[in-house]
C-alpha positions in Angstrom: 23.6 -8.7 5.4 20.6 -6.4 5.0 18.1 -7.0 8.1 15.4 -4.8 6.6 12.0 -6.4 7.8 9.4 -7.6 5.2 6.2 -6.5 6.9 3.8 -9.1 8.1 0.2 -8.8 7.2 -2.1 -7.3 9.8 -5.3 -8.1 7.9 -6.2 -11.3 6.0 -9.2 -11.9 3.7 -10.7 -15.2 3.8 -9.1 -16.7 0.8 -5.3 -15.7 2.0 -5.9 -17.0 5.4 -6.8 -20.5 4.2 -4.3 -20.6 1.4 -1.4 -19.5 3.8 -2.7 -22.4 6.3 -3.0 -25.0 3.4 0.6 -24.1 2.1 2.1 -24.3 5.6 0.6 -27.7 6.4 1.3 -29.3 2.8 4.8 -28.1 2.5 6.1 -28.3 5.7 8.6 -26.2 7.9 11.5 -26.6 5.5 9.9 -25.7 2.3 8.2 -22.7 4.1 11.5 -21.5 5.7 13.0 -21.1 2.0 10.1 -19.0 0.8 10.3 -16.6 3.6 14.0 -15.9 3.0 14.5 -12.4 1.8 17.5 -10.2 1.7 19.5 -13.0 3.9 16.9 -13.1 6.7 14.5 -15.8 7.6 11.3 -14.7 9.0 10.1 -17.7 10.9 6.4 -18.6 11.4 5.2 -16.3 8.6 5.0 -16.4 4.8 6.8 -13.9 2.7 4.3 -11.2 3.4 4.1 -7.7 1.9 1.7 -4.7 2.4 -1.8 -5.4 3.8 -2.3 -8.8 2.3 -2.6 -7.4 -1.2 0.5 -9.0 -2.8 -0.5 -12.6 -3.0 -3.8 -14.9 -2.9 -1.8 -17.0 -0.4 1.9 -17.2 -0.9 4.4 -16.7 -3.6 5.6 -19.0 -6.0 9.1 -20.4 -5.5 10.0 -18.7 -8.7 8.7 -15.5 -7.3 10.6 -15.9 -4.2 13.9 -16.2 -6.0 13.6 -13.3 -8.1 12.4 -11.2 -5.0 15.4 -12.2 -3.2 17.6 -11.0 -5.8 16.1 -7.6 -5.4 18.6 -6.7 -2.7 21.4 -4.6 -1.3 23.7 -7.7 -2.0 22.9 -8.0 -5.5 23.8 -4.0 -6.1 27.0 -4.5 -3.9 27.7 -7.5 -6.2 27.3 -5.4 -9.4 29.5 -2.6 -7.9 32.1 -5.1 -7.0 32.4 -6.6 -10.2 32.9 -3.2 -11.8 35.8 -2.8 -9.8 37.2 -6.0 -10.8 36.4 -6.6 -14.5 37.8 -4.7 -17.5 36.2 -1.5 -18.2 34.4 -2.6 -21.3 32.5 -5.0 -19.3 31.3 -2.6 -16.7 27.9 -2.0 -16.0 26.6 1.4 -15.9 24.4 1.9 -12.6 21.4 4.3 -13.1 19.3 5.0 -9.8 15.8 6.4 -10.2 14.2 7.7 -6.9 10.4 8.1 -6.5 9.2 11.3 -5.2 7.5 9.8 -2.3 10.7 8.5 -1.0 12.5 11.7 -0.9 10.2 13.1 2.1 11.5 10.0 4.0 15.2 11.2 3.7 14.3 14.6 4.3 12.9 13.8 7.6 15.7 11.6 8.6 18.4 14.1 7.3 16.5 16.9 9.1 16.7 18.9 5.6 14.1 20.1 3.1 13.2 17.7 0.3 15.5 19.4 -2.3 18.6 19.3 -0.3 17.9 15.9 0.9 17.5 14.7 -2.5 21.1 16.3 -3.2 22.6 14.5 -0.3 20.9 11.2 -1.4 22.5 11.7 -4.8 25.9 12.4 -3.3 25.6 9.0 -1.2 24.5 7.2 -4.1 27.3 8.4 -6.5 29.9 7.7 -3.9 28.8 4.0 -4.0 29.7 4.0 -7.7 26.3 4.9 -9.1 26.8 7.1 -12.4 23.4 8.8 -13.1 20.5 9.5 -10.5 17.0 10.8 -11.4 13.9 11.3 -9.9 10.7 9.6 -11.4 8.5 12.7 -11.6 8.9 12.9 -15.2 7.7 9.1 -15.7 4.7 9.9 -13.3 4.0 12.8 -15.7 3.8 10.4 -18.7 1.6 8.0 -16.6 -0.8 10.9 -15.7 -1.2 12.1 -19.1 -2.0 8.7 -20.6 -4.4 7.9 -17.7 -6.1 11.1 -18.4 -6.5 10.3 -22.2 -7.7 6.6 -21.4 -10.4 8.0 -19.0 -11.9 10.6 -21.7 -11.9 7.4 -24.1 -13.6 5.2 -21.8 -16.0 7.8 -20.6 -17.1 8.5 -24.2 -17.9 4.7 -24.8 -19.3 4.0 -21.4 -22.8 3.2 -23.0 -21.7 0.7 -25.4 -18.8 -0.9 -23.4 -19.9 -2.3 -20.0 -16.4 -2.7 -19.0 -15.5 1.1 -19.6 -16.3 2.5 -16.3 -15.2 2.4 -13.5 -11.7 2.9 -14.3 -9.4 1.8 -11.6 -6.0 3.4 -11.5 -2.9 1.1 -12.0 0.1 2.5 -10.3 -0.2 0.2 -7.0 1.4 -3.3 -7.7 -0.3 -4.6 -4.5 -3.7 -3.6 -5.9 -2.8 -5.0 -9.4 -1.8 -8.4 -8.2 -4.8 -8.8 -6.1 -7.0 -7.9 -9.0 -5.3 -10.4 -11.3 -5.1 -13.5 -8.9 -8.1 -13.1 -6.7 -10.7 -10.8 -8.2 -10.1 -11.6 -11.7 -12.4 -10.6 -14.6 -14.7 -8.7 -12.1 -12.2 -6.1 -12.1 -9.3 -6.5 -14.5 -10.8 -5.1 -17.6 -11.5 -1.9 -15.8 -7.9 -1.3 -14.7 -6.3 1.7 -16.6 -3.8 0.2 -19.1 -1.2 2.9 -18.4 2.0 1.8 -17.1 2.9 2.8 -13.5 5.5 5.6 -13.1 8.3 3.0 -12.1 7.9 0.9 -15.3 7.7 4.1 -17.6 11.0 5.1 -15.9 12.4 1.6 -16.8 11.5 2.3 -20.4 13.0 5.6 -20.3 16.4 4.4 -18.9 16.6 1.3 -20.7 15.2 2.5 -24.2 15.6 6.3 -24.6 18.6 7.2 -22.2 20.6 4.0 -23.0 20.4 4.8 -26.7 21.3 8.6 -26.0 24.5 7.3 -24.2 25.3 4.8 -26.9 24.9 1.7 -24.4 23.4 -1.5 -24.6 20.2 -2.0 -22.4 21.9 -5.0 -21.3 24.9 -2.9 -20.0 22.8 -0.6 -17.9 21.9 -1.8 -14.2 18.8 0.2 -13.1 18.2 0.6 -9.5 14.8 2.3 -8.4 14.3 3.6 -5.0 10.5 3.2 -3.8 8.7 3.4 -0.7 7.0 0.1 -1.0 8.0 -3.4 -1.0 5.5 -4.3 -3.6 7.2 -2.4 -6.2 9.8 -5.2 -6.1 7.2 -7.7 -7.5 6.2 -5.3 -10.1 9.6 -5.0 -11.3 9.9 -8.9 -12.3 6.6 -9.2 -14.1 7.1 -11.1 -17.4 5.9 -8.1 -19.5 8.6 -5.8 -18.1 11.4 -8.4 -19.4 13.0 -7.9 -22.8 13.8 -11.4 -24.0 15.9 -10.2 -27.1 17.9 -7.8 -25.1 18.0 -10.1 -22.0 17.2 -7.1 -19.8 14.4 -5.8 -17.4 13.3 -2.3 -17.3 14.1 -2.3 -13.7 16.8 -4.5 -12.6 16.3 -3.9 -8.9 14.1 -2.1 -6.5 15.4 -1.0 -3.2 13.3 0.6 -0.4 14.0 3.8 1.2 14.5 2.1 4.3 16.9 -0.5 2.5 19.1 2.6 1.4 18.9 4.3 4.9 19.8 1.0 6.5 23.2 0.9 4.0 24.0 4.4 5.2 23.9 3.5 8.6 25.7 0.1 8.0 28.6 2.4 6.4 28.4 4.8 9.3 27.9 7.7 6.7 26.8 10.9 8.4 24.7 13.4 6.3 27.3 16.3 7.0 30.0 14.5 5.4 28.1 13.8 2.2 28.5 16.1 -0.9 25.4 17.9 -2.1 25.1 16.7 -5.8 22.1 17.9 -8.2 20.0 15.3 -9.6 20.6 14.3 -13.1 18.3 15.0 -16.1 17.2 12.2 -18.6 17.7 14.8 -21.7 21.2 15.8 -20.3 20.4 19.4 -19.7 22.6 21.4 -17.5 21.6 23.0 -14.2 19.4 21.8 -11.4 15.8 22.1 -12.1 13.5 22.6 -9.0 11.9 19.5 -7.6 8.2 19.6 -8.1 5.4 17.1 -7.2 2.0 15.9 -8.7 -1.4 16.1 -7.0 -2.3 12.5 -7.4 -4.1 10.6 -10.4 -7.3 11.4 -9.3 -7.1 15.2 -8.9 -5.2 15.6 -12.4 -7.7 13.3 -14.2 -10.5 15.0 -12.3 -9.7 18.5 -13.3 -8.7 17.3 -17.0 -12.1 15.4 -17.4 -14.1 18.6 -16.1 -12.4 20.8 -18.8 -12.4 18.3 -21.6 -15.9 16.8 -21.2 -17.9 19.7 -19.9 -15.7 22.7 -20.3 -15.5 23.5 -16.5 -12.4 24.7 -14.9 -11.9 23.1 -11.4 -9.1 25.1 -9.3 -9.6 23.2 -6.1 -10.8 19.7 -5.6 -12.8 19.2 -2.4 -12.8 16.0 -1.0 -15.8 14.2 1.2 -14.7 11.6 3.7 -17.1 8.6 3.8 -16.1 5.5 5.8 -12.8 7.1 7.1 -9.9 9.4 5.8 -8.8 6.5 3.4 -12.3 6.2 1.5 -13.1 9.7 0.1 -14.9 10.7 -3.0 -15.0 13.9 -5.2 -18.0 15.0 -7.0 -18.5 17.7 -10.1 -22.0 19.0 -10.1 -23.8 21.6 -12.5 -27.4 23.0 -11.9 -28.0 20.1 -9.6 -26.8 17.5 -11.9 -23.9 15.3 -10.8 -21.4 15.0 -13.9 -18.6 13.3 -12.4 -18.1 11.1 -9.2 -14.7 10.0 -8.1 -13.3 8.0 -5.2 -9.9 7.6 -3.5 -9.8 4.2 -1.8 -6.8 3.2 0.3 -6.1 0.4 2.3 -7.3 -3.2 2.3 -10.3 -3.0 4.4 -11.7 -0.1 2.1 -10.7 -2.2 -0.8 -13.0 -4.8 0.4 -15.7 -2.7 0.9 -15.5 -1.4 -2.8 -15.2 -4.8 -4.3 -18.3 -6.0 -2.3 -20.3 -2.9 -3.4 -19.0 -3.9 -7.0 -20.2 -7.4 -6.9 -23.8 -5.8 -6.1 -23.3 -3.5 -8.7 -23.5 -0.4 -6.5 -20.5 1.5 -7.5 -21.5 5.0 -8.4 -17.9 6.2 -9.5 -16.6 6.7 -12.9 -12.7 6.5 -11.4 -11.5 5.1 -8.2 -7.7 5.8 -7.3 -6.8 2.5 -5.3 -3.5 2.2 -3.3 -3.0 -0.8 -0.9 -1.6 1.2 1.7 -3.4 3.0 4.2 -2.5 6.7 4.0 -1.3 6.3 0.5 2.2 5.8 -1.0 4.2 7.9 1.9 2.9 5.3 4.1 4.5 2.5 2.3 6.1 -0.2 4.6 9.5 0.0 2.9 9.8 3.4 4.8 6.9 4.3 7.2 7.3 1.1 9.5 8.5 1.5 13.0 11.6 -0.4 14.1 10.0 -0.9 17.4 7.0 -2.9 16.7 6.3 -3.3 12.8 3.5 -0.8 12.8 3.3 2.3 10.8 5.1 5.3 12.4 2.4 7.7 12.2 4.7 10.7 13.5 7.1 9.8 10.5 4.3 9.8 8.2 3.0 13.2 9.3 6.3 14.8 9.0 6.9 13.2 5.5 3.4 14.5 4.5 4.3 18.1 5.7 7.6 18.1 3.9 6.2 16.6 0.7 3.5 19.4 0.8 5.9 22.2 0.5 7.0 21.3 -2.8 5.4 23.1 -5.7 2.9 21.4 -7.9 3.3 21.3 -11.6 0.9 20.1 -14.3 2.4 17.4 -16.4 0.6 19.2 -19.4 2.9 22.3 -19.2 6.2 20.1 -18.8 8.2 20.8 -21.9 10.5 17.9 -21.4 7.4 15.7 -21.6 6.3 17.1 -25.0 10.1 16.9 -26.4 10.1 13.2 -25.3 6.7 12.5 -26.9 8.1 13.8 -30.2 12.0 12.7 -29.9 11.5 9.3 -28.2 7.8 8.3 -29.0 7.1 9.8 -32.3 4.0 11.4 -31.2 1.3 11.2 -28.4 -0.9 8.5 -30.4 2.1 6.6 -31.9 2.4 2.7 -31.9 5.7 3.3 -29.9 3.8 5.3 -27.5 1.2 2.5 -27.1 4.0 -0.1 -26.6 6.1 1.5 -24.1 3.6 3.6 -22.1 0.9 1.0 -21.9 0.5 -2.6 -20.7 -2.4 -5.2 -20.2 -3.8 -6.5 -16.9 -5.9 -9.9 -17.0 -7.3 -12.2 -14.7 -4.9 -15.1 -13.7 -7.6 -17.3 -12.1 -9.9 -19.8 -14.1 -12.5 -20.3 -11.4 -13.6 -18.5 -8.3 -12.1 -20.3 -5.1 -15.1 -22.0 -3.6 -14.0 -20.6 0.0 -13.8 -16.8 -1.1 -16.4 -14.9 0.8 -17.3 -11.0 0.3 
């Protein structure tokens, strides 16, 4: 059994605290214990909790708890075991996609650079029976380009659409769930509709790649390796399930820590692993160098400066406000402020942002929001200390250093993206692109809880 710890909330808002207390008193110990069982481990005395209180408004439903429990190592091992037993015609083709923010974790753990660590990880996954291993940088490129385009559209209609700005980024599922279930219509119209890299990768694998391989999407089992537990919740959202094909875009999310636990469980040493280059969605030969993106805020900021004002921004300068997880970026010309963006990470800073928004005091046109303090590298699925459940700051610093060495590549100059826009999506502004690269986020509350206080 996997014993990966699901992190407990360190900070709770008024709503979550009261909802959790009510749930515990109403349902009793037996029901509570069922919802706290994940990956075979029962967490007594706590709800099923994810990063920084943002994954739920009080607790998960029984249906969600069941779906989350299926996002486990045991489920992947079951698929692998069935492949060994059943007729070849009934085999599932296993595809793994690795988030770029997970690779520095393995680099630090393996004592290697990010590229070599990726090759070792690929070798391990293929030794288990995974046929293809991708990284999700390509999908992130799609998400950035679509977010850039949407921001320009929103900026140009800002005077006739009160919901156009500010635009909030949409790649963090903890933030999205919190917005839909607690904040509601105050925030949801402002959320960028571009799908996250995870879910675009799901479409790439289940729609494009499966067709290239002449496979039914239902016969492809897609595993995604991510730094964050919240990604499991994102994978089971209703809009990412195809009823006709009876297939999810992402079948199972495993955290970096869960994969590393499996390696330890099987007593696999890095030295004995083969170094295997990652696969390519287009099937091209050779090993393309790993690259990274600068983050949604920086890409959109530079693109908007050029597209809207004809200004080339080569380096983005951050101004720290409340703390290092609340920073802003400003574009000025002749003393006039043209653009003002902010990066807001962590629950306390998000509460500050929402409080200001309620009072109409948000000067930003775009806010990059992430629920984990420090960003995705600090995701609880890889950065939590085994000793006390806190974020391992030394590990995070080492991951940041390893990640920063990777070269930055603008998605605009990636020829694979341009090829896929034409061959897969029939153009950048096609209905196909709109359907597969975008989604909608809506309020899931009817009235404001009377005890909510901001």
